C-alpha positions as CSV (number, residue, x, y, z in Angstrom):
1,M,0.0,0.0,0.0
2,K,2.8,2.4,0.9
3,S,4.6,1.7,-2.4
4,R,1.4,2.6,-4.3
5,I,1.1,5.9,-2.5
6,I,4.8,6.7,-3.1
7,I,4.4,5.9,-6.8
8,A,1.3,8.0,-7.0
9,I,3.1,11.0,-5.4
10,A,6.1,10.6,-7.6
11,A,3.8,10.5,-10.7
12,L,2.2,13.7,-9.5
13,F,5.6,15.4,-9.2
14,V,6.6,14.3,-12.7
15,F,3.3,15.5,-14.3
16,A,3.6,18.8,-12.3
17,S,7.1,19.4,-13.7
18,F,5.9,18.8,-17.2
19,A,3.0,21.2,-16.6
20,Q,5.6,23.9,-15.6
21,A,7.9,23.2,-18.5
22,Q,8.6,25.9,-21.0
23,K,6.7,25.7,-24.3
24,T,9.0,26.7,-27.1
25,V,8.2,27.4,-30.8
26,V,10.8,28.6,-33.2
27,D,9.9,29.6,-36.8
28,V,12.5,30.1,-39.4
29,D,12.1,31.4,-42.9
30,K,14.2,28.9,-44.8
31,S,14.3,30.9,-48.0
32,F,17.0,33.1,-46.4
33,D,20.7,32.2,-46.3
34,F,21.5,32.9,-42.7
35,S,25.2,32.4,-43.3
36,K,25.2,35.7,-45.3
37,F,24.2,37.7,-42.2
38,K,27.3,39.2,-40.6
39,T,26.0,42.1,-38.4
40,F,23.2,42.8,-36.0
41,A,21.6,45.6,-34.0
42,W,18.8,46.1,-31.6
43,S,15.4,47.5,-32.5
44,D,14.1,50.4,-30.4
45,G,11.8,49.8,-27.5
46,Q,11.7,48.3,-24.1
47,I,12.6,44.6,-23.9
48,A,11.3,43.7,-20.4
49,P,9.6,45.5,-17.6
50,K,12.8,45.4,-15.5
51,A,16.1,46.8,-16.7
52,T,18.1,43.9,-15.1
53,T,16.0,41.3,-17.1
54,S,16.6,43.4,-20.3
55,E,20.3,43.5,-19.7
56,M,20.5,39.7,-19.1
57,L,18.5,39.0,-22.3
58,V,20.6,41.4,-24.4
59,A,23.8,39.8,-23.1
60,A,22.6,36.2,-23.7
61,I,21.3,36.9,-27.3
62,E,24.4,38.8,-28.3
63,R,26.5,36.0,-27.0
64,E,24.5,33.5,-29.1
65,L,24.8,35.6,-32.3
66,T,28.6,36.4,-31.8
67,M,29.2,32.7,-31.3
68,R,27.8,32.3,-34.8
69,G,30.1,34.9,-36.3
70,L,27.9,38.0,-36.2
71,V,29.1,41.3,-34.8
72,R,27.1,44.2,-33.5
73,N,26.8,47.1,-35.9
74,D,24.3,49.8,-34.9
75,T,24.7,51.8,-38.1
76,A,24.3,49.2,-40.9
77,P,23.1,45.9,-39.5
78,D,22.0,42.9,-41.6
79,I,19.5,41.9,-39.0
80,R,17.7,43.7,-36.1
81,I,16.6,42.0,-32.9
82,A,13.2,42.8,-31.4
83,V,12.3,41.3,-28.0
84,M,9.3,41.4,-25.7
85,A,9.7,39.7,-22.4
86,A,6.5,39.6,-20.4
87,A,8.0,38.9,-17.0
88,G,5.4,39.3,-14.3
89,M,2.8,41.0,-16.4
90,D,1.0,40.9,-19.7
91,L,2.3,43.3,-22.4
92,Q,0.3,44.9,-25.1
93,G,1.6,46.5,-28.2
94,V,1.0,46.9,-31.9
95,G,2.0,43.7,-33.7
96,P,5.2,43.9,-35.7
97,T,5.1,45.7,-39.0
98,W,8.1,43.6,-40.2
99,N,6.3,40.3,-40.5
100,N,7.1,38.3,-43.5
101,E,4.1,38.2,-45.9
102,R,4.5,34.5,-46.6
103,Y,3.8,33.7,-42.9
104,R,0.3,34.0,-41.5
105,F,1.1,32.6,-38.0
106,W,4.5,32.9,-36.3
107,G,4.9,31.1,-33.0
108,G,1.4,31.5,-32.0
109,Y,1.1,35.2,-32.9
110,G,-0.6,36.4,-36.0
111,N,1.0,38.4,-38.7
112,P,-1.0,41.6,-39.0
113,A,0.3,44.8,-37.4
114,A,-2.6,45.0,-35.0
115,L,-2.9,45.1,-31.3
116,M,-1.5,42.0,-29.7
117,T,-1.1,40.7,-26.1
118,V,2.0,38.9,-25.0
119,T,0.9,37.0,-22.0
120,S,2.8,37.0,-18.7
121,G,5.6,34.5,-18.6
122,T,6.2,34.7,-22.4
123,L,9.4,35.6,-24.2
124,L,9.1,36.7,-27.9
125,I,12.3,37.2,-30.0
126,D,12.2,38.3,-33.6
127,L,15.2,38.6,-36.0
128,I,14.4,41.0,-38.8
129,E,16.4,41.2,-42.0
130,T,16.9,44.9,-42.7
131,K,16.8,45.0,-46.5
132,N,13.1,44.1,-46.8
133,K,12.2,44.4,-43.1
134,Y,11.0,40.8,-42.9
135,S,10.9,38.7,-39.7
136,I,13.0,35.7,-40.7
137,W,13.3,34.0,-37.3
138,R,11.0,34.0,-34.4
139,A,11.2,32.3,-31.0
140,V,8.2,32.2,-28.7
141,V,8.8,30.7,-25.2
142,K,5.8,30.4,-23.0
143,D,5.9,29.8,-19.2
144,V,9.5,30.9,-18.9
145,F,8.9,33.8,-16.4
146,V,6.4,32.2,-14.1
147,T,8.1,32.0,-10.7
148,P,7.0,35.0,-8.5
149,P,9.7,37.2,-6.9
150,T,10.7,36.0,-3.4
151,G,11.5,39.4,-2.0
152,D,15.2,38.5,-1.9
153,L,16.7,40.7,-4.7
154,E,20.0,38.7,-4.9
155,K,18.1,35.4,-5.1
156,D,15.6,36.7,-7.6
157,L,18.4,38.0,-9.9
158,K,20.2,34.7,-9.7
159,Q,17.1,32.8,-10.6
160,M,16.3,35.1,-13.5
161,Q,19.9,34.8,-14.8
162,G,19.5,31.0,-14.6
163,L,16.3,31.2,-16.6
164,V,17.9,33.4,-19.3
165,N,21.0,31.2,-19.4
166,K,18.8,28.1,-20.0
167,T,16.3,29.6,-22.4
168,I,18.3,31.6,-24.8
169,P,20.8,28.9,-25.8
170,K,17.8,26.5,-26.1
171,V,16.0,28.6,-28.7
172,F,19.2,29.5,-30.6
173,K,19.8,25.8,-31.2
174,K,17.2,26.3,-34.0
175,Y,19.1,29.2,-35.5
176,P,20.3,27.9,-39.0
177,V,24.0,28.7,-38.4
178,R,25.8,26.6,-35.8
179,P,28.2,28.2,-33.3
180,K,31.8,28.5,-34.2
181,N,34.1,27.0,-31.7
C-alpha cells in the first residue's frame, strides 16, 4: 500500500514538472541564407519591464549571435533584434510591421500589425532582416517567467539569470547557423 502511495506521489511530481515546462516554438524562414548575415543591431523599444532582465537578455542573445560569427553594428546591420519579455505582467503592443508576408502565423502570434497581447511568462524574440524588413526567425517561449519574486533581490536576480542562461541557448539551437568553436 505504501509503495502505491509513493508511486502516485512521484507521478504527480513528474506531471507537475511537465506542466511547468517551457513551451517553445521557433519559426525560421528557410528561404533566407542565414550564413550571409554578418552584423546585427537592436530595434528600439523596451525589452522587459525590469532593466536587469533586459540586460540579461541582451547579453545572452548577443552571446549566441557572436558565437555564430555575427558582430554588433548599430549603423548598418544585416538583422535587427526585437524582443518582448512579459516577465510578471501581460504586455500589449502593436504587432510587428516587419512580418514576412509569406507567414500568416508565427509562433502562436498572428501576422497583421494589429494590437497583440504577449501574456505574462512569455518571451518573444524576432530577428528581422533589414533589407526588406521581414521577420526571418521568431522564437516564442511560454511559461518561462512564471516564478514569482521571493523578495530577496539577490536570489531573484540569480534565478532570472539561470532562466535566461537556460532559455536563450535552447531557442538558438534552432538558428540555422551553428556556433563557431
